[in-house]
C-alpha positions as CSV (number, residue, x, y, z in Angstrom):
1,M,4.1,24.1,1.4
2,A,2.9,24.7,5.0
3,W,0.7,21.6,4.8
4,L,3.6,19.6,3.5
5,L,5.7,20.6,6.5
6,V,2.8,19.7,8.9
7,L,2.4,16.3,7.3
8,A,6.1,15.7,7.5
9,A,6.0,16.6,11.2
10,V,3.1,14.2,11.7
11,L,5.1,11.4,10.1
12,V,8.1,12.1,12.3
13,A,5.8,12.1,15.4
14,V,4.1,8.8,14.6
15,A,7.5,7.2,13.7
16,A,8.8,8.3,17.2
17,A,5.7,6.9,18.8
18,S,6.4,3.6,16.9
19,L,9.8,3.4,18.6
20,A,8.5,4.3,22.0
21,F,5.3,2.3,22.3
22,G,4.6,-1.3,21.9
23,S,4.1,-4.5,24.0
24,R,6.2,-2.6,26.5
25,D,6.7,1.2,26.6
26,V,10.2,2.6,26.8
27,A,11.5,6.0,28.0
28,W,12.3,8.7,25.5
29,S,15.8,8.7,26.8
30,D,16.1,5.1,25.7
31,V,14.8,6.0,22.3
32,W,17.5,8.6,21.8
33,S,20.2,6.3,23.2
34,A,19.2,3.5,20.9
35,L,19.2,5.8,17.9
36,G,22.7,6.8,18.9
37,G,23.8,3.2,18.7
38,A,23.4,2.0,22.3
39,D,21.5,-1.1,23.1
40,H,22.7,-2.0,26.6
41,T,19.4,-1.7,28.5
42,L,16.2,-3.6,27.8
43,G,14.5,-0.4,26.7
44,E,17.3,0.4,24.2
45,A,17.3,-3.1,22.9
46,A,13.5,-2.9,22.4
47,V,13.9,0.3,20.4
48,A,16.7,-1.2,18.3
49,K,14.3,-4.0,17.2
50,R,11.6,-1.5,16.4
51,V,13.7,0.6,14.1
52,P,13.5,-1.7,11.0
53,R,9.8,-2.2,11.7
54,T,9.1,1.5,11.8
55,L,11.1,2.1,8.6
56,L,9.2,-0.7,6.8
57,A,5.9,0.7,8.0
58,V,6.8,4.1,6.7
59,A,8.1,2.7,3.4
60,V,5.1,0.4,2.7
61,G,2.6,3.0,3.8
62,A,4.1,5.7,1.5
63,S,4.2,3.2,-1.4
64,L,0.5,2.2,-0.9
65,G,-0.6,5.8,-0.6
66,L,1.3,6.9,-3.7
67,S,0.2,3.9,-5.7
68,G,-3.4,4.5,-4.8
69,A,-3.2,8.1,-5.9
70,V,-1.7,7.1,-9.2
71,M,-4.2,4.3,-9.8
72,Q,-7.0,6.8,-9.2
73,G,-5.4,9.2,-11.7
74,V,-4.8,6.6,-14.3
75,T,-8.3,5.1,-14.2
76,R,-10.1,8.4,-13.3
77,N,-11.7,6.2,-10.7
78,P,-12.1,7.6,-7.1
79,L,-12.6,4.0,-5.9
80,A,-9.3,2.7,-7.2
81,D,-6.9,1.2,-4.6
82,P,-4.4,-1.6,-4.7
83,G,-6.5,-3.6,-2.3
84,I,-10.0,-2.9,-3.7
85,L,-8.8,-3.6,-7.3
86,G,-7.3,-7.0,-6.1
87,V,-3.7,-6.1,-7.0
88,N,-2.4,-6.9,-3.6
89,M,-4.2,-10.2,-3.4
90,G,-2.8,-11.1,-6.8
91,A,0.7,-10.5,-5.6
92,S,-0.1,-12.5,-2.4
93,L,-1.4,-15.5,-4.4
94,A,1.7,-15.5,-6.6
95,V,4.1,-15.5,-3.6
96,V,2.2,-18.2,-1.7
97,T,2.0,-20.4,-4.8
98,A,5.7,-20.0,-5.5
99,I,6.6,-20.8,-2.0
100,T,4.3,-23.8,-1.7
101,Y,4.9,-25.5,-5.1
102,F,8.2,-24.2,-6.3
103,G,10.2,-23.8,-3.1
104,L,10.8,-20.1,-3.4
105,A,12.9,-18.9,-0.5
106,S,14.8,-15.8,-1.4
107,A,13.6,-12.3,-0.5
108,S,14.4,-10.9,-4.0
109,G,12.5,-13.9,-5.5
110,Y,9.4,-12.9,-3.4
111,I,9.5,-9.4,-4.9
112,W,9.8,-10.5,-8.5
113,V,7.0,-13.0,-8.2
114,A,4.8,-10.5,-6.4
115,L,5.4,-8.0,-9.1
116,G,4.3,-10.5,-11.7
117,G,1.2,-11.4,-9.8
118,A,0.3,-7.8,-9.2
119,G,0.7,-6.9,-12.9
120,L,-1.4,-9.8,-14.2
121,T,-4.2,-9.1,-11.7
122,A,-4.3,-5.4,-12.5
123,G,-4.6,-6.2,-16.2
124,F,-7.3,-8.8,-15.6
125,V,-9.3,-6.5,-13.4
126,Y,-9.2,-3.7,-15.9
127,A,-10.1,-6.1,-18.7
128,V,-13.1,-7.4,-16.8
129,G,-14.2,-3.9,-15.7
130,S,-14.1,-2.7,-19.3
131,L,-16.6,-5.3,-20.6
132,G,-20.0,-4.1,-21.6
133,R,-21.4,-0.7,-22.4
134,G,-19.6,2.4,-21.0
135,G,-16.2,0.8,-20.7
136,A,-14.3,0.8,-17.4
137,T,-16.6,2.9,-15.2
138,P,-15.6,3.5,-11.5
139,L,-18.3,1.2,-10.2
140,K,-17.6,-1.6,-12.7
141,L,-13.9,-1.5,-11.8
142,A,-14.7,-1.6,-8.1
143,L,-17.1,-4.5,-8.5
144,A,-14.7,-6.4,-10.7
145,G,-11.8,-5.8,-8.3
146,A,-13.9,-6.8,-5.3
147,A,-15.1,-10.0,-6.9
148,I,-11.6,-11.0,-8.2
149,S,-10.0,-10.1,-4.9
150,A,-12.5,-12.4,-3.0
151,A,-11.8,-15.2,-5.5
152,I,-8.1,-14.8,-5.1
153,A,-8.4,-14.7,-1.3
154,S,-10.2,-18.1,-1.5
155,L,-7.4,-19.5,-3.7
156,V,-4.8,-18.3,-1.2
157,S,-6.6,-20.1,1.6
158,A,-6.9,-23.2,-0.6
159,V,-3.2,-23.2,-1.1
160,V,-2.4,-22.6,2.6
161,L,-4.9,-24.7,4.6
162,P,-3.6,-28.1,3.5
163,R,-0.1,-27.1,4.7
164,N,-0.4,-26.9,8.4
165,D,3.3,-27.0,8.8
166,I,3.7,-23.6,7.1
167,A,0.3,-22.0,7.7
168,D,1.7,-19.5,10.3
169,T,4.3,-18.4,7.8
170,F,1.6,-17.6,5.2
171,R,-0.5,-15.6,7.6
172,L,1.4,-12.5,6.5
173,W,0.1,-12.9,2.9
174,Q,-3.5,-13.3,4.1
175,I,-3.8,-10.4,6.4
176,G,-0.8,-8.1,6.0
177,G,1.6,-6.8,8.7
178,V,5.0,-5.3,9.3
179,G,6.0,-7.4,12.3
180,G,9.3,-9.2,12.0
181,A,10.8,-6.6,9.8
182,S,14.6,-6.7,9.2
183,Y,17.2,-4.5,7.6
184,G,17.7,-7.3,5.1
185,Q,14.0,-7.0,3.9
186,L,14.4,-3.2,3.7
187,G,17.6,-3.6,1.6
188,S,16.0,-6.0,-0.8
189,V,12.9,-4.0,-1.4
190,A,14.3,-0.5,-1.4
191,P,15.5,-0.5,-5.1
192,F,12.0,-1.5,-6.3
193,L,10.3,1.1,-4.1
194,C,12.7,3.8,-5.2
195,A,12.1,2.8,-8.9
196,G,8.3,2.9,-8.5
197,L,8.5,6.2,-6.6
198,V,10.5,7.9,-9.4
199,I,8.2,6.5,-12.1
200,C,5.1,7.7,-10.3
201,L,6.4,11.2,-9.4
202,A,7.6,11.7,-13.0
203,S,4.1,11.0,-14.2
204,A,2.5,13.7,-12.1
205,R,2.2,16.3,-14.9
206,S,0.9,13.8,-17.4
207,L,-1.7,12.6,-14.9
208,N,-3.0,16.1,-14.7
209,S,-3.5,16.0,-18.5
210,L,-5.3,12.6,-18.3
211,A,-7.7,14.1,-15.8
212,L,-9.0,16.4,-18.6
213,G,-10.0,13.4,-20.7
214,D,-8.1,11.3,-23.2
215,E,-9.0,13.4,-26.3
216,L,-8.0,16.7,-24.6
217,A,-4.8,15.1,-23.2
218,A,-3.9,13.9,-26.7
219,G,-4.6,17.4,-28.0
220,L,-2.1,18.7,-25.5
221,G,0.6,16.5,-26.9
222,E,0.4,13.6,-24.4
223,R,0.8,10.0,-25.7
224,V,-2.2,8.8,-23.7
225,A,-1.6,5.0,-23.9
226,L,2.1,5.4,-23.0
227,V,1.4,7.7,-20.1
228,R,-1.2,5.5,-18.7
229,A,1.0,2.4,-19.1
230,T,4.0,4.0,-17.5
231,A,2.1,5.4,-14.5
232,A,0.3,2.1,-14.0
233,L,3.7,0.3,-14.1
234,G,5.0,2.6,-11.3
235,A,1.9,1.9,-9.2
236,V,2.1,-1.9,-9.8
237,V,5.8,-1.9,-8.8
238,L,5.1,-0.1,-5.6
239,C,2.1,-2.2,-4.5
240,G,3.7,-5.5,-5.7
241,A,7.0,-4.9,-3.8
242,S,5.1,-3.7,-0.7
243,T,3.0,-6.8,-0.7
244,A,6.1,-9.0,-1.1
245,V,7.4,-7.8,2.3
246,A,4.2,-6.8,4.2
247,G,1.3,-8.8,2.7
248,P,-1.9,-7.4,1.2
249,I,-2.6,-4.3,3.3
250,G,-5.8,-2.7,2.1
251,F,-7.5,0.7,2.1
252,V,-4.3,2.9,2.6
253,G,-4.3,3.8,-1.1
254,L,-8.0,4.7,-0.9
255,V,-8.2,6.8,2.2
256,V,-5.0,8.8,1.9
257,P,-5.4,10.3,-1.6
258,H,-9.0,11.4,-0.8
259,A,-7.8,13.0,2.5
260,C,-4.9,14.7,0.7
261,R,-7.2,16.2,-1.9
262,L,-8.9,18.1,0.8
263,L,-5.6,19.8,1.6
264,V,-4.0,20.3,-1.8
265,G,-6.6,19.8,-4.4
266,V,-6.3,17.6,-7.5
267,D,-2.9,18.8,-8.9
268,H,-0.9,15.5,-9.0
269,R,2.4,17.4,-8.6
270,W,1.3,18.1,-5.0
271,L,-1.1,15.2,-4.5
272,L,1.5,12.5,-5.1
273,P,4.1,13.6,-2.6
274,F,1.4,14.4,0.0
275,S,-0.1,10.9,-0.5
276,A,3.3,9.3,0.0
277,L,3.8,11.2,3.3
278,G,0.2,10.6,4.4
279,G,0.4,6.8,3.6
280,G,3.5,6.5,5.7
281,A,2.0,8.3,8.6
282,L,-1.3,6.3,8.4
283,L,0.3,2.9,8.3
284,T,2.8,3.6,11.0
285,A,0.0,5.0,13.2
286,A,-2.1,1.9,12.5
287,D,0.8,-0.3,13.5
288,V,1.2,1.6,16.8
289,V,-2.5,1.2,17.5
290,G,-2.4,-2.5,16.8
291,R,0.5,-3.0,19.2
292,V,-1.0,-0.9,22.0
293,V,-4.6,-2.0,22.1
294,A,-3.9,-5.7,22.3
295,R,-1.0,-5.8,24.7
296,P,1.0,-8.1,25.3
297,S,0.0,-9.4,21.9
298,E,-0.8,-7.3,18.8
299,I,-3.3,-6.8,16.0
300,D,-1.9,-7.0,12.5
301,V,-1.8,-3.7,10.8
302,G,-3.9,-5.0,7.9
303,I,-6.8,-5.5,10.3
304,V,-6.5,-2.0,11.7
305,T,-6.5,-0.3,8.2
306,A,-9.5,-2.4,7.2
307,L,-11.4,-1.1,10.3
308,V,-10.6,2.4,9.2
309,G,-10.9,2.0,5.5
310,A,-14.1,-0.1,5.1
311,P,-16.5,2.6,6.4
312,F,-14.7,5.2,4.3
313,F,-15.1,3.0,1.2
314,L,-18.8,2.7,1.8
315,H,-19.1,6.4,2.2
316,I,-17.4,7.0,-1.2
317,V,-19.5,4.4,-2.9
318,R,-22.7,6.1,-1.5
319,R,-21.5,9.5,-2.6
320,Q,-20.7,8.4,-6.1
321,K,-24.1,6.7,-6.3
322,V,-25.9,9.9,-5.3
323,R,-23.9,11.9,-7.9
324,S,-25.0,9.5,-10.6
325,L,-28.7,9.9,-9.9
């Protein structure tokens, strides 16, 4: 419980920093005034524009952290992550294709299309990773996800590049970012994120049973296939909806659950809420860093998380290889 309070305090602190720091810094007095409804000065107006961006960063980060923890529990794969398994890129390809060839323009349409793309990609990656002897091992799933993600990224570029008139608009679905957030985006995606959150948290006890192995979980009364499908559905809803509004942000779902296990262990009843708080804190902090280090411009948050997550991914792969020797 103490660590939960500490992590919640960290999230509040980075959210406050997100409101105060950016292409121009504002005084803390302006932050409090803007939160109270005032936007008369330049500083208060800047804070008012940063509020939806901060809320979106927290929501997307929490969703990615939670979905990563659930995916790792469902597949019993420490390398599972919406980005590494290609789920985010599948959602991106679906959105880009729908916009380019079918004229999709509504925010709710983006979300439904992204959910479909995420679900199809998740199923395809799992099917490919299950081929051959040994079934869906962690390394095979990671390799299948990386290969399919790279192929989908190429397809996204192939769709976008011929359309110079809308290439800037599609940059979001190639890199990932939370710039340009609005209350309208938050309102459209909130029901999906809440639904995914409820499904994932409700699966916590069953994920603990799955961690013991399918046979033992079935012996404990769990309907293994149903539990795995339900938890996976919650994770796909979270990462699909997040990708629809923020693009394919990677590595949050990989880094955060591993860090949270160091604090609370492997019990999913604690790990899942910790991963949600940690994901929100990490993505919000990454957004602040991206805005501060490249003033007066900014670095997309997807690039910042990749710089943090890629070395961590290599470390985990190396550790898993050593264990298998």
